[in-house]
C-alpha positions in Angstrom: 0.0 0.0 0.0 1.3 3.4 -0.9 1.9 5.6 2.1 3.4 9.0 3.1 6.5 8.8 5.2 7.0 12.6 5.6 6.4 15.9 4.0 9.2 18.4 3.1 8.7 22.1 3.3 10.9 24.4 1.3 11.9 27.3 3.6 14.3 30.3 3.4 16.0 29.5 6.7 15.9 25.8 7.8 17.5 26.6 11.1 14.9 29.2 12.1 12.1 27.0 10.7 13.2 24.0 12.8 13.3 26.2 15.9 9.8 27.3 15.2 8.4 23.8 14.6 10.0 22.3 17.6 8.7 25.1 19.8 5.2 25.1 18.2 4.4 21.5 17.6 7.4 19.3 18.5 7.1 17.5 15.2 9.6 14.7 14.5 10.6 13.0 11.2 7.1 13.4 9.8 8.3 16.9 8.8 11.5 17.7 6.9 12.8 21.1 6.0 15.2 22.2 3.2 16.6 25.5 2.0 14.7 26.7 -1.2 13.0 29.8 -2.3 11.1 29.0 -5.5 8.8 31.8 -6.5 5.3 31.6 -4.9 2.4 33.9 -4.3 -0.8 33.7 -2.2 -2.3 30.4 -1.2 0.1 27.6 -1.8 -2.7 25.0 -2.3 -2.3 22.9 0.8 -2.7 22.8 4.6 -1.3 20.5 7.3 -3.7 19.5 10.0 -2.9 18.2 13.4 -5.6 16.1 15.0 -5.5 16.0 18.8 -7.6 14.5 21.6 -9.2 17.5 23.3 -9.8 21.3 23.1 -7.2 22.1 25.8 -4.6 20.5 23.7 -5.7 22.4 20.6 -5.3 25.7 22.5 -1.9 24.6 23.9 -0.5 24.0 20.4 -2.0 27.1 18.9 -0.7 29.3 21.8 2.8 27.7 21.4 2.8 28.4 17.7 1.7 32.0 18.2 4.4 32.5 20.9 7.0 31.1 18.4 6.1 33.6 15.7 3.0 32.2 13.8 0.2 34.4 12.6 -3.4 33.6 13.6 -5.7 33.0 10.6 -8.7 31.5 12.6 -8.7 31.7 16.4 -9.6 28.6 18.2 -13.4 28.1 18.3 -16.1 25.5 18.6 -17.8 24.4 15.4 -20.3 21.8 14.2 -17.4 19.3 13.8 -15.5 20.0 17.1 -13.0 22.6 18.2 -10.0 24.0 16.2 -8.0 26.9 14.9 -5.7 27.8 12.1 -2.2 29.5 12.1 0.3 30.4 9.4 3.9 29.5 10.2 6.7 32.1 9.5 7.7 30.1 6.4 4.1 30.5 5.0 2.8 27.0 5.6 -0.7 26.9 7.0 -1.5 24.6 9.9 -4.8 23.6 11.4 -5.0 22.1 14.9 -8.4 20.5 15.7 -10.2 17.9 17.7 -13.7 16.3 17.3 -14.3 16.7 21.0 -16.1 19.9 22.1 -15.4 19.5 25.8 -12.2 18.6 27.8 -12.1 15.1 29.3 -8.7 15.9 30.9 -5.8 18.3 31.0 -3.9 19.4 27.9 -1.4 16.9 26.6 1.3 17.8 24.1 0.5 14.8 21.9 -0.5 14.6 18.3 -2.9 11.8 17.3 -2.5 12.2 13.5 -1.1 14.5 10.8 -3.2 15.1 7.7 -1.9 16.7 4.5 -4.8 18.3 2.7 -4.3 19.1 -1.0 -6.5 21.8 -2.6 -7.3 20.3 -6.0 -9.1 21.6 -9.1 -11.0 18.3 -9.9 -11.5 16.0 -6.9 -12.7 13.1 -8.9 -9.8 13.2 -11.3 -7.2 13.5 -8.5 -8.9 10.7 -6.6 -8.6 8.4 -9.7 -5.0 9.5 -10.1 -4.1 8.6 -6.5 -5.9 5.3 -6.6 -3.9 4.4 -9.7 -0.8 5.2 -7.7 -1.7 2.6 -5.1 -3.6 4.6 -2.4 -6.8 3.2 -0.9 -9.8 5.5 -0.3 -10.9 5.5 3.3 -13.7 8.1 3.0 -15.2 10.0 0.1 -17.9 12.7 0.1 -18.8 13.1 -3.6 -16.8 15.7 -5.4 -16.0 17.7 -2.2 -13.6 15.6 0.0 -11.6 12.4 -0.3 -9.4 10.9 2.4 -7.0 7.9 1.9 -5.9 5.3 4.3 -2.6 6.1 5.9 -1.3 2.6 5.7 2.0 2.1 7.6 3.0 5.8 7.0 2.6 8.5 9.7 0.9 11.1 7.5 -2.6 10.8 6.0 -3.5 12.3 2.6 -6.8 14.0 1.9 -8.1 16.0 -1.1 -10.4 19.0 -0.9 -11.6 21.5 -3.5 -9.0 24.3 -3.6 -11.5 27.1 -2.9 -13.1 25.2 -0.1 -9.7 24.4 1.5 -8.7 28.1 1.3 -12.0 29.1 3.0 -11.5 26.5 5.7 -8.0 28.0 6.3 -9.2 31.6 6.4 -7.3 32.8 3.3 -8.1 33.9 -0.3 -7.9 31.0 -2.8 -5.8 32.9 -5.3 -2.1 31.9 -5.6 0.5 30.6 -8.0 4.0 29.4 -8.4 5.7 26.8 -6.3 3.8 24.8 -3.7 7.1 24.7 -1.7 6.1 21.2 -0.7 7.4 17.8 -1.5 5.7 14.5 -0.4 8.0 11.6 0.4 6.4 8.2 0.2 6.6 4.6 -0.9 5.5 5.5 -4.4 7.1 8.0 -6.8 8.7 10.0 -8.0 5.8 11.6 -9.8 3.8 14.8 -9.9 0.0 14.8 -9.5 -2.5 16.7 -11.7 -2.3 19.8 -9.4 1.5 20.0 -9.5 2.2 18.4 -6.1 5.5 16.5 -6.3 6.2 13.1 -4.7 9.7 11.9 -4.0 10.6 8.3 -3.4 11.4 7.3 0.1 14.9 5.7 0.1 14.9 2.0 0.8 16.0 1.0 4.3 19.6 -0.2 4.6 
């Protein structure tokens, strides 16, 4: 089964970015950073979502991110689906932290249950077919609006969302162009999907 082992963000200053992500989210090998500054404007077409267990943990991660230099795009709030908020890291990547729980069943814990990479796509059905052909298995699908694939053995889950809807969910305008400044490293690839998102092959274990 095709799976995502990590995502790589292209950043101007990898040292500063690493300091931010350690302070904000404490992410491990699921996130990689490399020095690159390919031209990009506006919304880069993706968000990264951290799913956690309770509202207090959401608030803890968002507060840590803001203290480390992130910008708030959507303050933490209760919604129909749970509790969450959105921030933009200093490197420009957009992060959502959310939980399906609306009430705390315990104290905040600095633990991430799952990492979801959401790609904003032009044609959800076409992108779904493309990824199925690459070996991914659909876990959930809501017509032409949203598709989520099984994570398999990888630590990152892939999901597809209409670009305009994803931008709205993130609290930004949908316009943008140039580089995504993102590379997806997995057990398939290398290839580039219909929306220009690049996959890189995960090196075989020694």
